[in-house]
C-alpha positions as CSV (number, residue, x, y, z in Angstrom):
1,M,12.1,12.0,-2.5
2,K,16.2,12.1,-1.9
3,L,17.5,15.8,-0.5
4,S,20.9,14.7,-3.5
5,S,17.6,14.9,-6.1
6,I,16.3,18.0,-4.6
7,L,19.1,20.0,-4.7
8,P,20.0,20.8,-7.9
9,L,16.5,22.6,-8.9
10,S,16.7,24.6,-5.8
11,L,20.4,25.6,-5.8
12,T,19.3,26.7,-9.7
13,L,16.5,28.7,-7.9
14,V,19.0,30.5,-5.5
15,V,21.2,31.4,-8.1
16,V,18.5,32.9,-10.1
17,S,16.7,34.5,-7.7
18,A,20.3,35.9,-6.1
19,C,21.5,37.3,-9.5
20,Q,18.0,39.3,-9.9
21,S,17.3,37.4,-13.4
22,S,14.2,36.7,-15.2
23,S,16.1,34.7,-17.4
24,I,19.4,32.3,-17.6
25,N,21.3,30.2,-19.8
26,K,21.5,26.4,-18.5
27,D,24.5,26.5,-20.2
28,D,26.1,29.5,-19.2
29,L,24.3,28.4,-15.4
30,A,26.3,25.5,-15.5
31,R,29.6,26.9,-16.0
32,T,29.6,30.0,-13.9
33,L,28.8,27.3,-11.3
34,K,31.4,25.3,-12.7
35,E,34.2,28.0,-12.6
36,N,33.1,29.7,-9.6
37,P,31.4,26.5,-7.2
38,D,31.7,29.2,-4.1
39,I,29.0,30.9,-5.9
40,I,26.4,28.4,-4.2
41,S,27.2,28.8,-0.7
42,K,27.6,32.7,-0.7
43,A,24.4,32.6,-2.7
44,I,22.5,30.1,0.5
45,L,24.4,32.3,2.9
46,A,22.8,35.3,0.8
47,H,19.5,34.5,0.8
48,P,19.1,31.3,3.1
49,T,15.2,32.1,3.4
50,Q,14.9,31.8,0.2
51,Y,17.5,28.7,-0.1
52,I,14.8,27.3,2.1
53,E,11.4,28.0,0.0
54,A,13.0,26.9,-3.3
55,L,13.9,23.8,-1.3
56,Q,10.5,23.2,0.2
57,N,8.5,24.3,-3.1
58,A,11.1,22.1,-5.2
59,A,10.2,18.9,-2.9
60,K,6.3,19.8,-2.8
61,L,6.6,20.1,-7.3
62,A,9.2,16.4,-6.8
63,Q,6.3,14.6,-4.9
64,D,3.6,15.9,-6.5
65,D,4.8,14.7,-10.1
66,L,5.8,11.4,-8.4
67,R,2.3,10.9,-7.3
68,K,0.8,11.6,-10.1
69,K,3.0,9.0,-11.9
70,Q,2.2,6.6,-9.2
71,E,-1.8,7.4,-10.1
72,L,-0.9,7.0,-14.1
73,E,0.8,3.5,-13.1
74,E,-2.1,2.4,-11.2
75,K,-4.7,3.6,-13.2
76,K,-3.0,1.3,-16.3
77,K,-2.4,-2.0,-14.6
78,L,-6.6,-1.4,-13.1
79,E,-7.1,-1.3,-16.9
80,T,-5.5,-4.4,-17.3
81,S,-7.0,-6.2,-14.5
82,F,-10.1,-5.6,-15.7
83,E,-9.9,-6.9,-19.3
84,N,-7.9,-10.0,-18.0
85,P,-8.3,-10.9,-14.4
86,L,-6.3,-12.4,-12.0
87,V,-7.4,-15.9,-11.5
88,A,-6.8,-17.1,-8.0
89,S,-6.8,-21.4,-7.0
90,I,-9.6,-22.4,-5.5
91,R,-9.6,-25.7,-4.6
92,K,-12.4,-28.7,-4.3
93,D,-11.5,-28.6,-0.9
94,E,-11.7,-24.7,-0.5
95,A,-13.4,-23.1,2.9
96,I,-16.1,-20.8,1.3
97,R,-18.0,-18.3,3.1
98,G,-21.1,-17.2,1.7
99,T,-22.7,-18.8,-1.6
100,K,-20.7,-21.4,-3.2
101,G,-20.5,-20.3,-7.1
102,A,-21.6,-16.9,-6.2
103,P,-21.2,-13.8,-9.4
104,I,-18.9,-11.8,-6.4
105,T,-15.5,-13.5,-5.6
106,L,-13.4,-12.1,-3.2
107,V,-10.1,-13.8,-2.0
108,E,-8.4,-12.1,0.3
109,Y,-4.7,-12.9,1.3
110,S,-4.4,-12.2,4.9
111,D,-1.8,-12.1,8.1
112,F,-3.6,-12.7,11.4
113,E,-1.4,-10.4,13.0
114,C,-1.4,-7.5,10.8
115,P,-3.7,-4.7,12.1
116,F,-4.6,-3.9,8.2
117,C,-6.1,-7.0,7.9
118,S,-8.3,-6.0,11.4
119,R,-9.6,-3.3,9.5
120,S,-10.6,-5.3,6.1
121,Y,-12.2,-7.9,8.5
122,E,-14.7,-5.3,9.3
123,T,-15.2,-4.1,5.1
124,V,-15.5,-7.9,4.2
125,K,-18.5,-8.0,7.3
126,S,-19.9,-5.4,5.4
127,L,-19.7,-6.7,2.1
128,M,-21.2,-10.5,3.0
129,N,-24.4,-8.9,4.3
130,K,-24.7,-6.1,2.0
131,Y,-24.4,-9.2,-1.0
132,Q,-25.8,-11.9,0.8
133,G,-26.2,-14.6,-1.7
134,K,-24.3,-13.2,-4.4
135,I,-20.7,-13.4,-2.7
136,Q,-18.1,-15.6,-1.8
137,F,-16.0,-15.1,0.1
138,V,-12.0,-16.9,0.3
139,Y,-9.3,-16.7,3.4
140,K,-5.9,-17.4,1.9
141,H,-2.5,-17.0,3.3
142,L,0.1,-14.5,3.6
143,P,1.3,-14.6,6.7
144,L,3.9,-11.9,7.1
145,S,7.9,-12.8,9.1
146,F,8.2,-9.3,10.7
147,H,4.8,-10.9,12.8
148,E,5.6,-13.6,15.6
149,Q,2.3,-15.0,15.6
150,A,1.3,-15.0,12.1
151,M,2.6,-18.6,10.5
152,I,1.6,-20.4,13.7
153,S,-1.7,-18.4,14.3
154,A,-2.0,-19.4,9.7
155,Q,-1.6,-23.4,11.0
156,Y,-4.3,-23.0,14.0
157,Y,-6.7,-22.3,11.0
158,E,-5.8,-24.9,8.3
159,A,-5.3,-27.5,10.8
160,I,-9.3,-26.3,12.5
161,R,-11.0,-26.4,8.9
162,L,-9.3,-30.1,8.3
163,Q,-12.2,-30.6,11.6
164,S,-14.5,-28.0,9.9
165,E,-15.0,-24.8,7.6
166,Q,-17.4,-23.7,10.5
167,K,-15.7,-24.0,12.9
168,A,-12.3,-22.4,10.8
169,F,-14.0,-19.1,10.2
170,Q,-15.6,-18.6,13.9
171,F,-11.5,-18.9,14.7
172,H,-10.8,-16.5,12.3
173,D,-13.4,-14.8,13.5
174,E,-12.4,-14.5,16.8
175,I,-8.9,-14.0,16.1
176,F,-9.5,-10.3,14.3
177,A,-12.5,-10.0,17.1
178,Q,-9.6,-10.3,19.8
179,Q,-5.8,-9.4,17.8
180,R,-4.7,-7.6,20.2
181,K,-4.4,-11.1,22.9
182,L,-2.4,-12.8,20.1
183,K,0.6,-11.7,22.1
184,N,0.0,-14.5,24.6
185,G,0.8,-16.9,21.9
186,K,-0.5,-20.4,21.7
187,A,-2.3,-20.0,25.3
188,F,-5.3,-18.0,23.5
189,L,-4.3,-20.1,20.1
190,N,-5.6,-22.1,22.3
191,E,-8.1,-20.9,24.1
192,T,-9.6,-19.8,21.5
193,A,-10.1,-23.5,19.3
194,K,-11.5,-24.7,22.8
195,K,-14.1,-21.8,22.1
196,V,-15.2,-23.0,18.9
197,G,-15.8,-26.6,19.9
198,V,-12.3,-28.1,18.3
199,D,-11.0,-31.7,18.7
200,L,-8.1,-30.6,21.1
201,N,-5.7,-33.4,20.5
202,R,-6.6,-33.7,16.4
203,L,-5.6,-30.2,16.4
204,N,-2.3,-30.6,17.8
205,K,-1.6,-33.7,15.3
206,D,-2.3,-31.8,12.6
207,L,-1.0,-28.6,13.2
208,E,2.5,-29.5,12.6
209,S,1.5,-31.5,9.3
210,D,2.7,-31.5,6.0
211,I,-0.9,-30.8,4.8
212,V,-0.9,-27.4,6.7
213,K,2.4,-26.2,6.0
214,Q,2.1,-27.2,2.5
215,R,-1.6,-25.2,2.1
216,I,0.4,-22.4,3.3
217,A,2.8,-22.3,1.3
218,E,1.0,-22.5,-1.9
219,D,-1.3,-19.7,-0.8
220,M,1.8,-17.7,-0.4
221,A,3.3,-18.3,-3.3
222,E,0.4,-17.8,-4.8
223,A,0.1,-13.9,-3.5
224,Q,3.7,-14.0,-4.6
225,K,2.8,-14.6,-8.1
226,F,0.0,-12.5,-7.7
227,G,2.6,-9.2,-6.7
228,M,1.3,-9.0,-3.1
229,E,3.9,-8.0,-1.0
230,G,2.0,-6.9,2.1
231,T,-1.2,-7.8,3.9
232,P,-4.1,-7.5,3.2
233,G,-4.6,-7.9,-0.6
234,F,-7.8,-8.9,-2.6
235,L,-8.7,-10.2,-5.4
236,L,-12.4,-8.8,-6.2
237,N,-13.5,-11.1,-9.5
238,G,-9.9,-11.7,-10.3
239,V,-9.5,-7.4,-9.5
240,P,-7.0,-6.4,-7.6
241,I,-6.8,-4.5,-4.5
242,K,-3.7,-4.1,-2.7
243,G,-4.1,-2.3,0.9
244,A,-6.8,-1.5,3.8
245,Y,-9.2,0.3,1.5
246,P,-12.6,1.6,2.7
247,E,-15.6,-0.4,1.2
248,E,-16.2,2.4,-1.3
249,H,-13.1,1.2,-3.4
250,F,-14.9,-1.9,-3.7
251,E,-18.1,-0.7,-3.9
252,Q,-16.3,0.7,-7.2
253,I,-14.8,-1.7,-8.8
254,L,-18.0,-3.7,-8.4
255,S,-19.9,-0.6,-10.4
256,E,-17.1,-0.8,-13.0
257,L,-17.7,-4.8,-13.3
258,K,-21.3,-3.9,-13.9
259,T,-20.4,-1.6,-16.6
260,R,-18.6,-3.6,-18.5
261,G,-21.0,-6.1,-18.6
262,K,-18.9,-8.2,-16.5
263,L,-20.9,-8.7,-13.5
264,K,-24.8,-8.9,-13.4
265,I,-25.7,-9.0,-10.3
C-alpha cells in the first residue's frame, strides 16, 4: 500500500482528534481543509504521536483489507479450478515418474536454480512416497531469466531425457540435492551428467538441438497460459498451486477432490 493512498485517511483521523470532535461531516471537513490548508500541518505538529498512530492504524487496516480481498479472490479461483481443472499436455514420450495413468497427476513447472523449487522437491518426494502406485509426476520447465544457470540446466535435462528417462530423473535429483553447485555452471552439469552414466558425446550434440529447445519453449508457453509467472508452479489433478506450499496444502486439495467425488484412491 502506497503512503499517498493512506495519507487522506490518517490526516482525517488526526484532524478529528485535534478538534476533539466525536463526529464530523465529511463535506464540512473537506471544506475546512480547502479553506485552511495549514490546519493539516498544524494538526500534525500539535499531535505528532496521534498522527503516527493514525498512519500506522490506517496502513494496517488497508493491508488487512487487501489481504482479505486477495484471499477471497484466490478462493474463487480455487473453486473454479475444482469444477474446471486446467489440462496440461502430457506427450506420448513424456518422462513420467511414478505410475503412468495413476489417479493422481502432479505436474510441476520448475526452475533448476530456484531455491523454492529445491524446497518443493522435498514435498514432491514425500507425496510420491506416500501415494506410491497412485500418483504420476511430470516435470516441466519454467527457467526464469534472472537465474543464469536455469536454461542451460533445463537443456541438459532434456538432452539426457533423449537418452534415458531414468537418467534424466537421476540428473534432476542430483541437481536439486546439490543446487548450490550450479554456480559452477557447465563444470558441475557435466560432472553430474557423467555421474548418472550419460553418453557425453551424444549429450553435447543434443544440448543445443532444436528438439531440446522446442520442448522447453512449449513448457514455458503452457506455464504462461496457466498464469504461472514464478516457480514452482503445480497442477494437482488440474488444480493450480502457485508457490512452494507445504505438503499439507497438497493434501487439502486431494481431500477436497475426494469429497467432490473427483478422485478415488
